[in-house]
N, C-alpha and C positions, 0 to 999 in steps of 0.2 A: 504493500500500500504506500509506504513512505517513498519507495523507489519510483513508483508511478507518479506520485504527486510532484516529486522533484523533477522527473523527466518532463512533465507538462510545463513546469515553470521554465526549465532550461530551453524547451522547444520554442516558447513564445519569445524569450530573450534572443535566441539564436537567429530567429527570422530577421531581426533588426540589427543585431550585433555585427554580423559579417558585412553589411552594406552601409554602415554608418561610421563616422569618424570617432569610434570608441577605442579605449586603450588597447593597442596591439592589433586591432581588427584589420586595419588597412595595410599592414605589412605582410599579411599572409596571402598566399595564392589560393584563396578559398572561394573563388567566384562560382565554380561548378557546384560546390556543396550549397552555397547560398541560393543559387537558382533552383536547385532541386528542392530545398526546403520551401522556398516561395511558391513553387509550382505544386507541391504535394502536401502542404501544411494541413489541409482539412482532413484528409484521410488518415494521416499519421496521428493527428490529434484525436480523431474518432476512435481509432484502434486503442490508443492508450486509455481513453475514457471508458470504453466498453470493458477493457480488462480491469479497470479500477472499480467498477460498480460492485462486483461481488465482495472484494476485500473491504471496501468502504462500508457496505451494509453490515457485514459480519462484525467488523471492529467497533462500529458505532453501537451495535447491540450488546456485545459481550466483552469488549476489551476493557482494560484498566482505564481509569479516569485520565491519567497522564497521556495515554495513547490517543484517546478521543480528543483531548485538548490540543495535542500536537498536530493531529490530523486537521482539526478545525482551523488552527493557525495557518497551516500550509495551504488549505483551501482559500483562506482569506488572502494570503500572499499571492496565490495564483490569480485571484480576481483582480488584485491591484496591478500585477504585472501585465495581465491580459489587457486591461484598460490602457495602461501607460504605453505599452508597445504597439497598440493598435490604433489609438486615438490621439496620442500626444507625441510620440517619437517617430512616427512615419514621416519621411521626407516631405511628401506632398501635403501633410498636415502642418508641418513647421514652416514651409515656404509656399505660400498660397499665390496662385496666379492673379494678376490684376484683372479687373472687370473690363470696362470700356477704356481703350487707350485714348488719351488726349494729347494734342500737339500744339505747339506755338512756334512762331518764327525764332529760329536759333540765334540770329543776330541780335535780337532784342533781349535775350536772357541776361540777367544781371550778373551772373557768375560765369565769365568766359574762361575761368581757370579749371573748371571741372573736367574730369576725364570722361570721354564718351567712346562708344563703339559707333562708328559712322558707316552708313551703307548708302550707296547710290545705285539705283536701277534705272537705266535709260534716262539719265539726267534728272531724276527725282531723288532727292537726298533727304535722309533723316538721321538724327543723332540720338543715341540711347545712352543716358548717363549710367556709368558703371555703378554708382551708388544705388541706382534703382534696379538695374538688371542683376546686380550682385545679390540682392535679397531674393528676387523671384527665380533666379537661375535661368529662366527662359521666358521669352515674350514672343508671342505669335503676332505677326503683322502682315499686311498686304501692301506692297510698294509698287506702284505703277502696274497693277494687275498681277504681280507675282507674289506668291506667298513666301514669307521668310520666317525663320526661326532664329531669333537673336539669343545667344546663350552666353553665360558667364559663370565661371567657378572661382569663388574668392579664395578657396584653399590652394588652387593652382595659379591663380591670377591669370587665367586663360579665357580670352574672349573669342568666340567663333560664331559665324552666321551660316546657317544651312538652309537648303530648300527642303521643306518637310514633305516632299512628294516622293512616293515609292511606287515604282512600276506604273507611273502615270496617275496615281491617286493620292490626294492629300491625306496625310496621316496625323493623328493626334498623339502627343507624347506627354507623359507625366514624369516628374522627378521621382525616381525610385530609391536612390541612395548614392553610394560612391564606390568607385573601384580604384584602389591605390591613390586615394585622396582626390580623385577626379569625379565630378558630378556624372551621374549615370541616369539615363532616361529609359523608360519602357514604352514601346509603341502599343497602341490600343488594340490593334488587330491581331498580332501574332504573339504579343507579350515578350518579344525579344528585348534584350538590354543593349543600350548603345552608349559608347563613350562620348563625353562632351569634347574632349581634347582632339579627337580624330574624326568623329562622325561615323565611326564603324560600329556595326552590330557585333558584339563580342561573344554573345551566347544566345541560344534560342533558335527558332526556325529561320531567322534572317541572318544568322551568323555569317560573316564575311562580306555582307552588303555594306556599302558606304554611301552616306548621304552626299549629294552634290553640295560643295561649299560655295557660298556667295562671297565675293570679294568684300572685305571690310577693312577699316582702319581704326586703330585704337590710339587716340591722341587727345590733346587739350581741345576744348570746344572752340577756343579762339582760332586755332590753326585749321580746324575743320571748317569753320565759317569762311576763312580766307580761301579755302579750296572750293567751297560750295556756299556762296553768299545767300542763296535762297533756301537753304536747308531748314527743315523743321526740327524741333527737339521734343522728345517725349517728356510729358509733365508727370509729376508725382501724383499718385493716388492717395488722397488724404487719409484713407483707411489704414495705410501702412506707414504713417509718419514715424512712429516709434521704431519700426524696423529699419527704415531708411536712416534715421538718426544714429542707429547702432553702427553704421558703416562710415560715419563722419571721420575724416582723416585717412580713409583707405587710399584715396587718390595719391596722397603725398607719401605713402609708404610708412606712415606713422605706426601702423600695426604690422608686426611680423615681417621685418625686412632685414636681411644680412647685408652689411655695407662693404664686405670684402668679397673678392671674386670667387666664384665657383663653390659657394657654400649652398647648403640646402635651400635656403630662402633668399639667395641672391637673385636679383632680376637679370634676365637675359633677353636678348632679341633672337628669336628663332626663325630660320629661313629654310625652306625645302624646295629644291629645284631638281627635276628629273631624278627623283629618288635619292638625291644627295641632300643631307641635312647638316646645318651648321648653327652653332650658338655663339653669340657675341656678348661679351660681358658688359652689362649696362653700367656698372661702376667705372670701368675703364673708359667707356665711351663718354661719360660725363666729363672726363678730364680733357679729352682731345676734341670732342664734338663731331669728328668725322673719321672715316677710314675707307680705304679701298680694298677690294677683295674680288675673287672670282670663284664661283661655284659651278661645277660641271661646264666649264668653259664660258660661263655667263659672267661678264664683268659687272661688278656691283659697286655702288657707292652707298655707304651707310652713314647717315647724318643724325644729328640731334639738335633741336632748337636750344637757344641759350637758356630758356626756362627749365630745361632738363626734364620735361614731361612728355615731349613729343619726339618721336623718331620717324625716320623714313628709310626705306631700302629701295634703291632705284637702279635701273639698267643704264649704266654710264656709257651709252652709245647714242650718238645723234647722227642721223643721215649716214649710217655705216661707219662712222668714225668713233673709235674708242677713245674716251677722254681720260686724262690723268690730271690729278689736282694737287694744289698746294694752297695753304692759307696765306692770303695777302696780308703782309704786316701793316700796311697803311690803312686799308679799308676794313680789315677784319673779316672779309668775305672770301669764300672759296673761289679760286681762279684756275681755270683749266690751262694746261701747258701748251695745248695744241693751238688755241685761237686767242688766248688771253681774255676770254670772256669771264664775267663775274656771275656767280650763282648764289641763289638763296638756298637754305637748307632743304626746302621742299622740292628742289630740282628745277626751279625756274631761273633762266638766265635773265639778268636785269641790266646788263651792260656788255658792250663788246659786239663782235661779229655775229654771235649766236643769240643776241638779245631777243627775248620772246619765246625761245625754244624751251620745251618742257621735257625733262627726262621722264620716262614711264616708270610708274611705281610697281614694285614687286610685292606680293603678299608676304607679310611678316607678322610676327606676334611678339608681344612683350609678356613674359610670364616668369614664374619661379624656375630656377634651374632644376629642382627635383622633378618638376612636372615635365619639362622639355625632355630630359634624359630618360624618364620613365616611358614616355610614349613615342620617343624617337631614339631608340637605343643605338641606332646606327650613326647618330649624330657625332660630329667631331666638334672641337672647341677652337675658335679663332684665337690665335696667339701671335701677336705682332712681333 
């Protein structure tokens, strides 16, 4: 009887323990077991309860008083655990989706310093503040007729935007938990689990499938408005003010940031090109504000704004000419060696023979080093 009651309690705890950031849970490769529990919990629970009925009836009728009291306490504990782990600690209960999304002109926002995930679809642009998306973990929107799924994981500091369309049909997702500290979603149709950092289905009927990614930029709102002056910005839902307030200071890295290179919670810039991945140390880039590199024969320029909140990764080729740069000591601007043109950090030439030319941006991400190396194990580290 006691073994059965304890098994019931552990069963309810296990359902949540392996997919939530609880002590030790995210360091284990226990996804298969967690998925099995989630998929088979009802019949396992039913079997244990059926096996318990006889012993419970017998002991409550004839056992000693201390046995009956102990059994009653365990039943009470089970009831508390069941409620807590089914109605309080489930990810979708803790991080509730917003109702109706509201937007306003981004240029008129009083706080141009906030960090946003910016998306532009066919010249229609919107910015989603990290302090909002960070609580909800995902927000569904339709931009110029295309459905998008804007996601953010504060434990990984990873922002991604996906098309929630699978095999031609829009799919609904719920936050189900975490895998190695990264947010994990479950689709409504097949109950497969998907990584936020990669958009891949990692277990379930859709395993191996990958959502199409939508180009996005993570940057300060002021820089986003410079690129897209007519952009809108998502507004806070007043119902979640306390939850948004809990993320105050997250933008500046005041919470959970290592300021030395290649530590677990150091910030990095991650880039993947043709199955080649590389990480750039954010702390090092803060000191120099730019660097040149090449990945898979693709020449890159990585820059940072002077405010040290916004970065860019760009293809440093214009009209077939590969550019090489140096910092001009007089103007403080980047200057290419080929034409002596001057460039802003966002890749726009502002003076010289190439004035008005814009380098194309390459998808990149700012996140914690532990996240990038976990989900891009093949990645190397840029070391100048």
